NULUM-562565 format. One record per residue (C-alpha): residue number from 1; residue in three letters; z, y, x. Coordinates in nm, 4 decimals. Each point is the difference from the previous one (the first is absolute). Layout:
% NULUM-562565
+-----+---------+----------+----------+----------+
: num : residuo :       up :    north :     east :
+-----+---------+----------+----------+----------+
: NUM :     ALA :        Z :        Y :        X :
...
+-----+---------+----------+----------+----------+
This chain:
% NULUM-562565
+-----+---------+----------+----------+----------+
: num : residuo :       up :    north :     east :
+-----+---------+----------+----------+----------+
:   1 :     MET :   0.0000 :   0.0000 :   0.0000 :
:   2 :     LYS :  -0.0888 :   0.3476 :   0.1277 :
:   3 :     LEU :   0.2552 :   0.2683 :  -0.0855 :
:   4 :     VAL :   0.0136 :   0.3748 :   0.0536 :
:   5 :     PHE :   0.3170 :   0.2083 :   0.0297 :
:   6 :     GLU :   0.0065 :   0.3716 :  -0.0690 :
:   7 :     PHE :   0.3022 :   0.1400 :   0.1830 :
:   8 :     THR :   0.1717 :   0.3176 :   0.1154 :
:   9 :     LYS :   0.0783 :   0.1010 :   0.3573 :
:  10 :     THR :   0.2472 :   0.2871 :   0.0243 :
:  11 :     GLY :   0.3098 :   0.1203 :   0.1838 :
:  12 :     ASN :   0.0574 :  -0.1271 :   0.3539 :
:  13 :     LEU :  -0.2567 :  -0.2775 :  -0.0496 :
:  14 :     VAL :  -0.2840 :   0.2498 :   0.0426 :
:  15 :     TYR :   0.0617 :  -0.0363 :   0.3750 :
:  16 :     ILE :  -0.0592 :  -0.3755 :   0.0289 :
:  17 :     SER :  -0.3359 :  -0.1034 :   0.1371 :
:  18 :     HIS :  -0.2787 :  -0.1789 :  -0.1831 :
:  19 :     LEU :   0.0692 :  -0.3210 :   0.1939 :
:  20 :     ASP :   0.3728 :   0.0122 :  -0.0767 :
:  21 :     LEU :  -0.0803 :   0.0588 :  -0.3671 :
:  22 :     ALA :  -0.2048 :  -0.3198 :  -0.0077 :
:  23 :     ARG :   0.2858 :  -0.1908 :   0.1655 :
:  24 :     LEU :   0.2493 :   0.1443 :  -0.2495 :
:  25 :     PHE :  -0.2013 :  -0.1209 :  -0.2994 :
:  26 :     LEU :  -0.0657 :  -0.3396 :   0.1557 :
:  27 :     ARG :   0.3748 :  -0.0543 :   0.0438 :
:  28 :     ALA :   0.0779 :   0.1312 :  -0.3496 :
:  29 :     LEU :  -0.2531 :  -0.2415 :  -0.1497 :
:  30 :     ARG :   0.1452 :  -0.2949 :   0.1892 :
:  31 :     MET :   0.3571 :   0.0947 :  -0.0935 :
:  32 :     SER :  -0.0989 :   0.0281 :  -0.3659 :
:  33 :     GLY :  -0.1346 :  -0.3552 :  -0.0030 :
:  34 :     GLN :  -0.3705 :   0.0799 :   0.0256 :
:  35 :     ARG :  -0.2314 :  -0.1922 :   0.2302 :
:  36 :     PRO :  -0.2620 :   0.2365 :   0.1443 :
:  37 :     ALA :  -0.3260 :  -0.1738 :   0.0852 :
:  38 :     TYR :  -0.1122 :  -0.0071 :   0.3642 :
:  39 :     SER :  -0.3418 :  -0.0054 :   0.1585 :
:  40 :     HIS :  -0.1123 :  -0.3104 :   0.1874 :
:  41 :     GLY :  -0.0822 :  -0.0284 :   0.3663 :
:  42 :     PHE :   0.1718 :   0.0293 :   0.3365 :
:  43 :     ASN :   0.2018 :   0.3120 :  -0.0943 :
:  44 :     PRO :   0.0776 :  -0.0072 :  -0.3755 :
:  45 :     HIS :   0.1026 :   0.3277 :  -0.1626 :
:  46 :     PRO :   0.1135 :   0.0817 :  -0.3557 :
:  47 :     LYS :  -0.2723 :   0.0886 :  -0.2469 :
:  48 :     MET :   0.1288 :   0.3450 :  -0.0892 :
:  49 :     SER :  -0.1412 :   0.3494 :   0.0411 :
:  50 :     PHE :   0.0622 :   0.3585 :  -0.1082 :
:  51 :     ALA :  -0.2638 :   0.1915 :  -0.1927 :
:  52 :     LEU :   0.0318 :   0.3088 :   0.2185 :
:  53 :     PRO :   0.2483 :   0.0315 :   0.2908 :
:  54 :     LEU :   0.2241 :   0.3049 :  -0.0370 :
:  55 :     PRO :   0.0377 :   0.2410 :   0.2955 :
:  56 :     LEU :   0.3461 :  -0.0029 :   0.1548 :
:  57 :     GLY :   0.2439 :   0.2491 :  -0.1517 :
:  58 :     LEU :  -0.1669 :   0.0235 :  -0.3407 :
:  59 :     HIS :   0.1586 :  -0.0966 :  -0.3303 :
:  60 :     SER :  -0.1812 :  -0.1984 :  -0.2682 :
:  61 :     THR :   0.0432 :  -0.1083 :  -0.3609 :
:  62 :     CYS :  -0.3165 :  -0.2111 :  -0.0199 :
:  63 :     GLU :  -0.0411 :  -0.2371 :   0.2972 :
:  64 :     LEU :  -0.1868 :  -0.3249 :  -0.0674 :
:  65 :     LEU :   0.0598 :  -0.3358 :   0.1694 :
:  66 :     GLU :  -0.2086 :  -0.3075 :  -0.0826 :
:  67 :     PHE :   0.0923 :  -0.3522 :   0.1034 :
:  68 :     GLU :  -0.0453 :  -0.3654 :  -0.0874 :
:  69 :     THR :   0.2956 :  -0.2081 :  -0.1156 :
:  70 :     ASP :   0.1316 :  -0.2504 :  -0.2512 :
:  71 :     ALA :   0.1584 :   0.2237 :  -0.2654 :
:  72 :     GLY :   0.2146 :  -0.2788 :  -0.1394 :
:  73 :     ALA :   0.1412 :  -0.0368 :  -0.3484 :
:  74 :     GLU :   0.1738 :   0.3385 :  -0.0006 :
:  75 :     GLY :  -0.3273 :   0.1861 :  -0.0633 :
:  76 :     LEU :  -0.1059 :   0.3435 :   0.1233 :
:  77 :     ASP :   0.3083 :   0.1848 :  -0.1221 :
:  78 :     GLY :   0.2233 :  -0.2595 :   0.1616 :
:  79 :     VAL :  -0.1845 :   0.0307 :   0.3316 :
:  80 :     MET :   0.0327 :   0.3786 :  -0.0090 :
:  81 :     MET :   0.3723 :  -0.0104 :  -0.0798 :
:  82 :     ALA :   0.0710 :  -0.2601 :   0.2680 :
:  83 :     VAL :  -0.1828 :   0.1980 :   0.2690 :
:  84 :     ASN :   0.1624 :   0.3303 :  -0.1024 :
:  85 :     ALA :   0.3416 :  -0.1603 :   0.0455 :
:  86 :     ARG :  -0.0876 :  -0.0557 :   0.3682 :
:  87 :     LEU :  -0.1634 :   0.3356 :   0.0800 :
:  88 :     PRO :   0.1921 :   0.2850 :   0.1686 :
:  89 :     GLU :   0.0751 :   0.3359 :  -0.1590 :
:  90 :     GLY :  -0.3083 :   0.2199 :  -0.0113 :
:  91 :     MET :  -0.2376 :  -0.2827 :  -0.0850 :
:  92 :     ARG :  -0.0502 :  -0.1505 :  -0.3429 :
:  93 :     VAL :  -0.2747 :  -0.2023 :  -0.1689 :
:  94 :     THR :  -0.0887 :   0.1872 :  -0.3186 :
:  95 :     ALA :  -0.2758 :  -0.2296 :  -0.1308 :
:  96 :     CYS :  -0.1354 :  -0.3483 :   0.0658 :
:  97 :     PHE :  -0.3538 :  -0.1070 :  -0.0890 :
:  98 :     GLU :  -0.1907 :  -0.3245 :   0.0230 :
:  99 :     LYS :  -0.3233 :   0.0912 :   0.1746 :
: 100 :     PRO :  -0.2940 :  -0.0748 :  -0.2325 :
: 101 :     GLY :  -0.2523 :  -0.2541 :   0.1192 :
: 102 :     ASP :  -0.2860 :   0.2473 :  -0.0521 :
: 103 :     ILE :   0.1371 :   0.2209 :   0.2814 :
: 104 :     PRO :  -0.1167 :  -0.2061 :   0.2998 :
: 105 :     LYS :   0.0499 :   0.2558 :   0.2751 :
: 106 :     SER :   0.3201 :   0.1422 :   0.1428 :
: 107 :     LEU :   0.1432 :   0.3063 :  -0.1725 :
: 108 :     ALA :  -0.0650 :   0.2011 :   0.3160 :
: 109 :     SER :  -0.3743 :  -0.0305 :  -0.0581 :
: 110 :     TYR :   0.0316 :   0.1674 :  -0.3421 :
: 111 :     ALA :   0.2054 :   0.2990 :   0.1209 :
: 112 :     ALA :  -0.1959 :   0.3248 :   0.0089 :
: 113 :     ALA :   0.2647 :   0.2744 :  -0.0041 :
: 114 :     SER :   0.3721 :   0.0725 :  -0.0093 :
: 115 :     ALA :   0.2045 :   0.2643 :  -0.1790 :
: 116 :     TYR :   0.2799 :   0.1655 :   0.1984 :
: 117 :     GLU :   0.2704 :   0.2374 :  -0.1155 :
: 118 :     PHE :   0.1028 :   0.2699 :   0.2475 :
: 119 :     MET :   0.3301 :   0.1812 :  -0.0392 :
: 120 :     CYS :   0.1357 :   0.2635 :   0.2375 :
: 121 :     GLU :   0.1826 :   0.3310 :   0.0018 :
: 122 :     GLY :  -0.1216 :   0.3216 :   0.1581 :
: 123 :     VAL :  -0.3534 :   0.0244 :  -0.1434 :
: 124 :     ALA :  -0.0653 :   0.3215 :  -0.1890 :
: 125 :     ASP :  -0.2804 :  -0.0057 :  -0.2609 :
: 126 :     ALA :  -0.0865 :  -0.3683 :   0.0545 :
: 127 :     PRO :  -0.2569 :  -0.0173 :  -0.2870 :
: 128 :     ALA :  -0.2133 :   0.2753 :   0.1522 :
: 129 :     LEU :   0.0280 :  -0.1417 :   0.3523 :
: 130 :     LEU :  -0.1075 :  -0.3478 :  -0.1106 :
: 131 :     ALA :  -0.2854 :   0.1348 :  -0.2122 :
: 132 :     SER :  -0.1250 :   0.2025 :   0.2959 :
: 133 :     PHE :   0.0268 :  -0.3012 :   0.2319 :
: 134 :     PHE :  -0.1975 :  -0.2275 :  -0.2330 :
: 135 :     ALA :  -0.2616 :   0.2727 :  -0.0491 :
: 136 :     GLN :  -0.1020 :  -0.0286 :   0.3651 :
: 137 :     GLY :  -0.3300 :  -0.1721 :   0.0599 :
: 138 :     SER :   0.1136 :  -0.1457 :   0.3330 :
: 139 :     VAL :   0.3393 :  -0.1059 :   0.1378 :
: 140 :     ARG :   0.0055 :  -0.1289 :   0.3564 :
: 141 :     VAL :   0.2932 :  -0.1523 :   0.1879 :
: 142 :     MET :   0.0474 :  -0.1288 :   0.3539 :
: 143 :     LYS :   0.0053 :  -0.3794 :   0.0264 :
: 144 :     LYS :   0.1309 :  -0.1945 :   0.2992 :
: 145 :     ASP :  -0.1506 :  -0.3373 :   0.0876 :
: 146 :     LYS :   0.2804 :  -0.2578 :   0.0222 :
: 147 :     LYS :  -0.1689 :  -0.1953 :   0.2793 :
: 148 :     THR :  -0.1473 :   0.2691 :   0.2246 :
: 149 :     GLY :   0.2185 :   0.2975 :  -0.0922 :
: 150 :     ALA :  -0.3124 :   0.2154 :  -0.0346 :
: 151 :     LYS :   0.0123 :   0.2750 :  -0.2615 :
: 152 :     SER :  -0.2765 :   0.0871 :  -0.2423 :
: 153 :     GLU :  -0.0458 :   0.1958 :  -0.3212 :
: 154 :     LYS :  -0.0157 :  -0.1767 :  -0.3340 :
: 155 :     GLU :  -0.1200 :   0.1366 :  -0.3324 :
: 156 :     ILE :   0.2503 :  -0.0915 :  -0.2753 :
: 157 :     ARG :  -0.1164 :   0.2146 :  -0.2916 :
: 158 :     PRO :  -0.1956 :  -0.2890 :  -0.1658 :
: 159 :     GLU :   0.3208 :  -0.2082 :   0.0083 :
: 160 :     MET :   0.1968 :   0.2684 :  -0.1899 :
: 161 :     ILE :  -0.0736 :  -0.1097 :  -0.3578 :
: 162 :     GLY :   0.2252 :   0.2178 :  -0.2144 :
: 163 :     CYS :   0.3298 :   0.1800 :  -0.0420 :
: 164 :     ARG :   0.2276 :   0.1187 :  -0.2788 :
: 165 :     ILE :   0.3280 :   0.1890 :  -0.0146 :
: 166 :     VAL :   0.2656 :  -0.2268 :  -0.1499 :
: 167 :     LYS :   0.2403 :   0.2881 :  -0.0549 :
: 168 :     ASP :  -0.0345 :   0.3660 :   0.0968 :
: 169 :     ILE :   0.3327 :   0.1075 :   0.1499 :
: 170 :     ARG :   0.0341 :   0.3190 :   0.2013 :
: 171 :     GLY :   0.0474 :  -0.0750 :   0.3679 :
: 172 :     ARG :  -0.0610 :  -0.3737 :  -0.0410 :
: 173 :     MET :  -0.3093 :  -0.2161 :   0.0099 :
: 174 :     LEU :  -0.0072 :  -0.2984 :  -0.2349 :
: 175 :     ALA :  -0.3559 :  -0.1235 :  -0.0160 :
: 176 :     GLU :  -0.1939 :  -0.3250 :  -0.0322 :
: 177 :     THR :  -0.3096 :  -0.0518 :   0.2122 :
: 178 :     THR :  -0.2582 :  -0.2773 :  -0.0237 :
: 179 :     LEU :  -0.1362 :  -0.1086 :   0.3375 :
: 180 :     ALA :  -0.2640 :  -0.2559 :   0.0952 :
: 181 :     ALA :   0.1288 :  -0.3467 :   0.0891 :
: 182 :     ALA :  -0.3152 :  -0.2102 :   0.0188 :
: 183 :     PRO :  -0.0552 :  -0.2392 :   0.2920 :
: 184 :     GLY :  -0.1050 :   0.2089 :   0.3000 :
: 185 :     GLN :   0.0563 :   0.3263 :  -0.1867 :
: 186 :     THR :   0.3739 :   0.0491 :  -0.0445 :
: 187 :     LEU :   0.1618 :   0.3416 :   0.0323 :
: 188 :     ASN :   0.3606 :  -0.0059 :   0.1201 :
: 189 :     PRO :   0.2051 :   0.2305 :  -0.2277 :
: 190 :     LEU :   0.1835 :   0.1459 :   0.3006 :
: 191 :     VAL :  -0.3327 :   0.0929 :   0.1606 :
: 192 :     PHE :  -0.0986 :   0.1661 :  -0.3272 :
: 193 :     PHE :   0.3285 :   0.1906 :  -0.0164 :
: 194 :     GLY :  -0.0370 :   0.1156 :   0.3591 :
: 195 :     ALA :  -0.3486 :   0.1328 :  -0.0744 :
: 196 :     PHE :   0.1279 :   0.1761 :  -0.3124 :
: 197 :     CYS :   0.2816 :   0.1640 :   0.1955 :
: 198 :     GLY :  -0.2410 :   0.1096 :   0.2716 :
: 199 :     ALA :  -0.2261 :   0.1673 :  -0.2560 :
: 200 :     ALA :   0.2958 :   0.1630 :  -0.1792 :
: 201 :     GLY :   0.1767 :   0.1181 :   0.3168 :
: 202 :     LEU :   0.3008 :  -0.2282 :  -0.0574 :
: 203 :     ASP :   0.2006 :  -0.2163 :   0.2400 :
: 204 :     PRO :  -0.0144 :  -0.3662 :  -0.1193 :
: 205 :     GLU :   0.2966 :  -0.1058 :   0.2138 :
: 206 :     ALA :   0.2192 :   0.2771 :  -0.1387 :
: 207 :     LEU :  -0.0961 :  -0.0872 :  -0.3585 :
: 208 :     SER :   0.0769 :  -0.3717 :   0.0508 :
: 209 :     PRO :  -0.1562 :  -0.1171 :  -0.3298 :
: 210 :     ILE :   0.1112 :  -0.3007 :  -0.2019 :
: 211 :     VAL :  -0.3192 :  -0.1969 :  -0.0617 :
: 212 :     THR :  -0.0130 :  -0.2722 :  -0.2649 :
: 213 :     ARG :  -0.2941 :  -0.2235 :  -0.0852 :
: 214 :     THR :  -0.0185 :  -0.0166 :  -0.3796 :
: 215 :     ALA :  -0.3145 :  -0.2078 :  -0.0597 :
: 216 :     ILE :  -0.2592 :  -0.2163 :   0.1741 :
: 217 :     LEU :  -0.3292 :   0.0624 :  -0.1766 :
: 218 :     GLY :  -0.3245 :  -0.1879 :  -0.0477 :
: 219 :     ALA :  -0.3513 :   0.1409 :   0.0135 :
: 220 :     ASP :   0.0252 :   0.1228 :  -0.3607 :
: 221 :     GLY :   0.3155 :   0.1992 :   0.0733 :
: 222 :     ARG :   0.2407 :  -0.2288 :  -0.1844 :
: 223 :     PRO :   0.2962 :  -0.1847 :   0.1557 :
: 224 :     LEU :  -0.0738 :  -0.3495 :   0.1312 :
: 225 :     THR :   0.2778 :  -0.1294 :  -0.2259 :
: 226 :     ALA :  -0.2339 :   0.0583 :  -0.2961 :
: 227 :     MET :  -0.2208 :  -0.2742 :   0.1408 :
: 228 :     LEU :   0.2976 :  -0.2349 :   0.0322 :
: 229 :     SER :   0.1607 :   0.0672 :  -0.3374 :
: 230 :     GLY :  -0.3089 :  -0.0912 :  -0.1989 :
: 231 :     THR :  -0.0879 :   0.3576 :  -0.0911 :
: 232 :     GLU :  -0.3754 :   0.0476 :  -0.0314 :
: 233 :     TRP :  -0.1303 :   0.0719 :   0.3492 :
+-----+---------+----------+----------+----------+
């Protein structure tokens, strides 16, 4: 059986790495009585993957983990409750889906964008600043090659899909931005925020925003969970 967890990652757990997150869930599944399936071969590994790895330090209310297991007689709700009882504070499974057979590929291959909420103090007239930033025809940032260390410019404006003010509060920015997250074309929200601050004459380190991923979206702009819950896709 192929299952998918939707889960939150908040509090101090935003600082654990992607690899440690996978280990945490593997242990929680084993402790809850599940038997994750393993690949065959010389070096077997559990058949589990995340739809879209979250950058370190970011919060999320919508992470997706898919894995193969024997669900047992307790059913999906029982699996979710048993795993939640073994997870640390700051992480909780909020929904459990059985992956439909007509979705053959991994969830990562269906991801096209992500929605992020940015909250920080010290930004005057945030609606106007964001509108002006998105009105630019070109936004270029410096990118450093991880292997060679060489720096080059990258155009990110096509990866900035949309933005809306969640709540207009004087001196505070509370906005949700949709950024590209397709394979080979993923815009890191912290890179976006740095570019925004540069254009607005703000110091990103001084603002220290709280960034929360609120949705992983498909090509049609709807959350991937719509595909899993049986909603028309």
